Kinemage of the C-alpha trace (Angstrom):
@kinemage 1
@onewidth
@group {chain A} dominant
@subgroup {mainchain}
@vectorlist {calphas} color= white
{ca met a 1} P 101.863 149.317 84.121
{ca asn a 2} L 103.781 148.785 80.884
{ca ser a 3} L 101.717 150.157 77.963
{ca asp a 4} L 103.391 147.617 75.611
{ca leu a 5} L 101.680 144.687 77.351
{ca lys a 6} L 99.157 142.858 75.183
{ca pro a 7} L 98.105 139.276 74.579
{ca asn a 8} L 99.702 137.421 71.671
{ca ser a 9} L 98.975 134.199 69.835
{ca val a 10} L 102.216 132.345 70.561
{ca val a 11} L 101.868 130.072 67.523
{ca asp a 12} L 101.703 133.142 65.251
{ca leu a 13} L 104.937 134.728 66.554
{ca val a 14} L 107.064 132.865 63.963
{ca asp a 15} L 106.267 131.657 60.460
{ca tyr a 16} L 107.444 128.531 58.681
{ca gln a 17} L 110.122 128.989 56.027
{ca lys a 18} L 110.961 126.400 53.384
{ca ala a 19} L 113.927 124.169 54.359
{ca ala a 20} L 114.660 126.292 57.433
{ca val a 21} L 114.442 126.642 61.187
{ca val a 22} L 113.146 129.994 62.405
{ca ser a 23} L 113.376 131.189 66.002
{ca lys a 24} L 112.350 134.200 68.046
{ca thr a 25} L 113.417 134.813 71.627
{ca ile a 26} L 110.527 136.062 73.738
{ca ile a 27} L 112.300 136.316 77.110
{ca asp a 28} L 116.053 136.440 77.677
{ca lys a 29} L 116.922 136.847 81.356
{ca gln a 30} L 119.708 135.678 83.625
{ca ala a 31} L 117.295 133.134 85.156
{ca gly a 32} L 116.327 131.636 81.796
{ca thr a 33} L 114.992 132.010 78.277
{ca val a 34} L 111.760 131.427 76.399
{ca thr a 35} L 112.107 130.925 72.644
{ca ile a 36} L 109.628 129.932 69.954
{ca phe a 37} L 110.814 127.868 66.975
{ca ala a 38} L 109.284 126.899 63.614
{ca phe a 39} L 110.835 123.908 61.805
{ca asp a 40} L 110.056 122.955 58.235
{ca gln a 41} L 109.450 119.244 57.626
{ca gly a 42} L 112.698 117.281 57.833
{ca gln a 43} L 114.587 120.066 59.600
{ca gly a 44} L 116.078 119.477 63.025
{ca leu a 45} L 118.816 120.046 65.534
{ca ser a 46} L 121.728 117.631 65.735
{ca glu a 47} L 122.580 115.912 68.995
{ca his a 48} L 123.902 118.252 71.663
{ca thr a 49} L 123.715 118.862 75.404
{ca ala a 50} L 122.680 121.870 77.453
{ca pro a 51} L 123.754 122.667 81.007
{ca phe a 52} L 120.160 123.378 82.092
{ca asp a 53} L 116.782 121.628 82.086
{ca ala a 54} L 114.613 122.596 79.112
{ca leu a 55} L 110.862 122.263 78.638
{ca ile a 56} L 109.569 121.761 75.099
{ca gln a 57} L 105.906 122.429 74.355
{ca val a 58} L 104.726 121.451 70.869
{ca leu a 59} L 102.402 124.161 69.546
{ca asp a 60} L 101.780 122.772 66.060
{ca gly a 61} L 102.770 119.723 64.018
{ca glu a 62} L 104.871 116.699 64.971
{ca val a 63} L 108.452 116.105 66.071
{ca glu a 64} L 110.688 113.217 67.064
{ca ile a 65} L 112.922 114.080 69.996
{ca lys a 66} L 115.713 111.767 71.094
{ca ile a 67} L 116.932 112.080 74.671
{ca ser a 68} L 119.960 109.926 75.535
{ca gly a 69} L 119.188 107.872 72.400
{ca lys a 70} L 115.550 107.155 73.356
{ca pro a 71} L 113.018 108.460 70.779
{ca phe a 72} L 109.851 110.324 71.756
{ca his a 73} L 107.156 111.261 69.226
{ca leu a 74} L 105.320 114.439 70.213
{ca lys a 75} L 102.327 116.165 68.648
{ca gln a 76} L 100.515 119.450 69.144
{ca gly a 77} L 99.617 120.028 72.778
{ca glu a 78} L 102.262 117.675 74.190
{ca met a 79} L 105.387 118.553 76.138
{ca ile a 80} L 108.562 116.935 77.436
{ca ile a 81} L 111.405 117.924 79.728
{ca met a 82} L 114.929 117.503 78.417
{ca pro a 83} L 117.157 117.046 81.487
{ca ala a 84} L 120.354 119.053 81.857
{ca asn a 85} L 123.505 117.448 80.430
{ca glu a 86} L 121.570 114.649 78.639
{ca pro a 87} L 122.313 114.419 74.893
{ca his a 88} L 119.273 115.286 72.806
{ca ala a 89} L 118.337 115.901 69.179
{ca leu a 90} L 115.147 116.589 67.284
{ca lys a 91} L 113.729 116.283 63.797
{ca ala a 92} L 110.463 117.574 62.359
{ca val a 93} L 108.247 114.651 61.299
{ca arg a 94} L 106.194 117.360 59.600
{ca gln a 95} L 106.293 121.117 60.043
{ca phe a 96} L 106.178 121.936 63.714
{ca lys a 97} L 106.410 124.819 66.144
{ca met a 98} L 107.629 124.603 69.702
{ca leu a 99} L 108.049 126.802 72.720
{ca leu a 100} L 111.356 126.162 74.484
{ca thr a 101} L 111.674 127.262 78.113
{ca met a 102} L 115.128 126.952 79.640
{ca ile a 103} L 115.584 127.573 83.356
{ca lys a 104} L 119.155 128.448 84.299
{ca ser a 105} L 118.904 128.326 88.079
Protein backbone atom coordinates (compact mmCIF):
# COMPACT_ATOMS: atom_id res chain seq x y z
CA MET A 1 0.00 0.00 0.00
CA ASN A 2 1.21 3.50 -0.85
CA SER A 3 2.38 5.24 2.35
CA ASP A 4 1.50 8.65 0.81
CA LEU A 5 -2.23 7.85 0.87
CA LYS A 6 -4.24 10.02 3.25
CA PRO A 7 -7.62 11.71 3.27
CA ASN A 8 -7.79 15.35 2.18
CA SER A 9 -10.38 18.09 2.41
CA VAL A 10 -10.90 18.75 -1.30
CA VAL A 11 -12.17 22.30 -0.73
CA ASP A 12 -8.93 23.17 1.10
CA LEU A 13 -6.61 22.01 -1.72
CA VAL A 14 -6.66 25.46 -3.38
CA ASP A 15 -7.06 28.94 -1.93
CA TYR A 16 -8.82 31.96 -3.39
CA GLN A 17 -6.60 34.70 -4.80
CA LYS A 18 -7.79 38.23 -5.52
CA ALA A 19 -8.81 38.75 -9.18
CA ALA A 20 -7.52 35.31 -10.15
CA VAL A 21 -8.34 31.73 -11.04
CA VAL A 22 -6.28 29.12 -9.22
CA SER A 23 -6.14 25.45 -10.20
CA LYS A 24 -4.50 22.27 -8.99
CA THR A 25 -4.52 18.99 -10.89
CA ILE A 26 -5.19 16.06 -8.59
CA ILE A 27 -5.19 13.24 -11.17
CA ASP A 28 -3.72 13.40 -14.67
CA LYS A 29 -4.04 10.08 -16.49
CA GLN A 30 -4.57 8.99 -20.07
CA ALA A 31 -8.18 8.10 -19.20
CA GLY A 32 -8.94 11.53 -17.73
CA THR A 33 -8.18 14.32 -15.30
CA VAL A 34 -9.47 15.63 -11.99
CA THR A 35 -8.73 19.29 -11.26
CA ILE A 36 -9.84 21.63 -8.49
CA PHE A 37 -10.34 25.33 -9.25
CA ALA A 38 -10.87 28.45 -7.12
CA PHE A 39 -12.35 31.51 -8.86
CA ASP A 40 -12.50 34.96 -7.33
CA GLN A 41 -15.81 36.79 -7.75
CA GLY A 42 -16.28 37.97 -11.34
CA GLN A 43 -13.58 35.67 -12.72
CA GLY A 44 -14.44 33.08 -15.33
CA LEU A 45 -13.54 31.11 -18.40
CA SER A 46 -14.52 32.39 -21.82
CA GLU A 47 -16.58 30.25 -24.16
CA HIS A 48 -14.75 27.20 -25.46
CA THR A 49 -15.33 23.55 -26.30
CA ALA A 50 -13.70 20.36 -25.08
CA PRO A 51 -13.55 17.04 -26.93
CA PHE A 52 -14.68 15.10 -23.83
CA ASP A 53 -17.57 15.12 -21.35
CA ALA A 54 -16.77 17.04 -18.16
CA LEU A 55 -18.44 16.88 -14.76
CA ILE A 56 -18.42 20.03 -12.63
CA GLN A 57 -19.11 19.75 -8.91
CA VAL A 58 -19.47 23.06 -7.05
CA LEU A 59 -17.68 22.79 -3.70
CA ASP A 60 -18.17 26.35 -2.47
CA GLY A 61 -19.86 29.54 -3.66
CA GLU A 62 -21.92 30.22 -6.78
CA VAL A 63 -21.30 30.13 -10.52
CA GLU A 64 -23.19 30.74 -13.74
CA ILE A 65 -22.35 28.19 -16.41
CA LYS A 66 -23.55 28.60 -19.98
CA ILE A 67 -23.78 25.47 -22.11
CA SER A 68 -24.68 26.08 -25.77
CA GLY A 69 -25.91 29.55 -24.72
CA LYS A 70 -28.26 28.25 -21.99
CA PRO A 71 -27.43 29.61 -18.50
CA PHE A 72 -27.35 27.42 -15.39
CA HIS A 73 -26.92 28.85 -11.88
CA LEU A 74 -25.16 26.41 -9.56
CA LYS A 75 -24.43 26.60 -5.84
CA GLN A 76 -22.43 24.57 -3.35
CA GLY A 77 -23.30 20.89 -3.53
CA GLU A 78 -24.68 21.00 -7.08
CA MET A 79 -23.19 19.50 -10.22
CA ILE A 80 -23.68 19.54 -13.98
CA ILE A 81 -22.31 17.63 -16.95
CA MET A 82 -20.90 19.65 -19.81
CA PRO A 83 -21.25 17.46 -22.93
CA ALA A 84 -18.31 16.98 -25.28
CA ASN A 85 -18.05 19.48 -28.15
CA GLU A 86 -20.77 21.79 -26.72
CA PRO A 87 -19.63 25.42 -26.27
CA HIS A 88 -19.52 26.40 -22.61
CA ALA A 89 -18.35 29.28 -20.43
CA LEU A 90 -18.52 30.13 -16.75
CA LYS A 91 -18.39 33.13 -14.47
CA ALA A 92 -18.18 33.33 -10.68
CA VAL A 93 -21.32 34.96 -9.28
CA ARG A 94 -19.32 35.09 -6.05
CA GLN A 95 -16.12 33.29 -5.11
CA PHE A 96 -16.48 29.64 -5.92
CA LYS A 97 -14.54 26.39 -6.00
CA MET A 98 -15.23 23.48 -8.29
CA LEU A 99 -13.98 20.00 -8.94
CA LEU A 100 -13.69 19.27 -12.66
CA THR A 101 -13.61 15.63 -13.76
CA MET A 102 -12.91 15.02 -17.43
CA ILE A 103 -13.22 11.50 -18.83
CA LYS A 104 -11.28 11.00 -22.05
CA SER A 105 -12.54 7.57 -23.07
